[in-house]
N, C-alpha and C positions, 0 to 999 in steps of 0.2 A: 582577264579583267578588262573592263572598258577603259579606254584612254581619256574619255571625256570626264572632266571633274564637274559634277553637278552639285547644286545646292538645293536644300529643301525650301521651297517657296510656299506661300499660302495656297496658291493655285494647285501645286503638286500635292500638297497635303489634302486638299479638297478632292482631287482626283483619286488619291489613295482611299479616302473615306468612301467615295462612290463605288470604287472597285469592291471594297469590303461589303457594300450593300448589294452587290451583284449586278451593277450596271455594266452594259457593254459600251464600246467606243461611241457608237451612234447616240446612245442615251446620254452618255457623259457630255458629248459635244452639244447636244440640244439643251441639256440642263444648265451648262455653263456658258452657253452662247459662243462656242468655239467651232472652228471648222474641224472636220474629221482628221485632216492631216495635222493640224495644230494639236489636237488631242493625242494623236499617236506620238508626236514629238515630245509632248509633255510627259507622256507615260514612259517613253524611252529614257528621258532625263531622270524621271523618278526612279526607274530601275537602276540607272547609273548611280544615283545617290545611295540606294539601298544596298548595293554590292553587285555581285554577279548574279543578277536576277533575270530570268527569261520568261516567267509566267506570272499571271495575275495572282495565282494562289501563293507563289513564292513571295511576291511583293507584300501580300497581306500578312503572311507569316512573319516576314522581317519587320513589317510595321508593328506587329504585336511585340516582337522581341525588343525593338528599339523604343517602345513606349509611345509610338505615334498613333496607335489604335488601341482601343479597349475591346475586350471580348463582346461587350454589349453593342459595339458598332457593327458586328458581323451579321450578315443575312444567314438564315439557317442553312441553306445549301453550301455556302462558303465555310461556315463553321464545321459542317460535317466533313468537307474536303480537307480542311486544316487538320482535323483530328485523324483522318486517314493518313495524311502526309506525316503527321507526328509519329504514328506507329511505325511507318517505314523508316523515318529518320532514326528512331530509337533502335530499330532492328539493325541498322548499319553503323551504330555506335555514335551517332550525333545526339548529344543531350542538350535540350534547350535550357535557357536561363529562366524560363517562367514556369 
């Protein structure tokens, strides 16, 4: 688990929303008026807040679990990836709350 205790800020919530829409770091930085390095730091802190998260797909999945995102927020490729991930998690005995 990460040692850094992060909080969910409006900026991180917006970054999570943009990740769910399929934006990459460069696109997020441009849209929010941030540097790439600041965007990466905010994503790392977002991942800390969500738990032991290492990928954008895991972040979106946890965002759905925690009620930070709705299914309607997801871009189609992200939605397909989440459902693929879902099948794998069920196969290994992890049952989601939604």
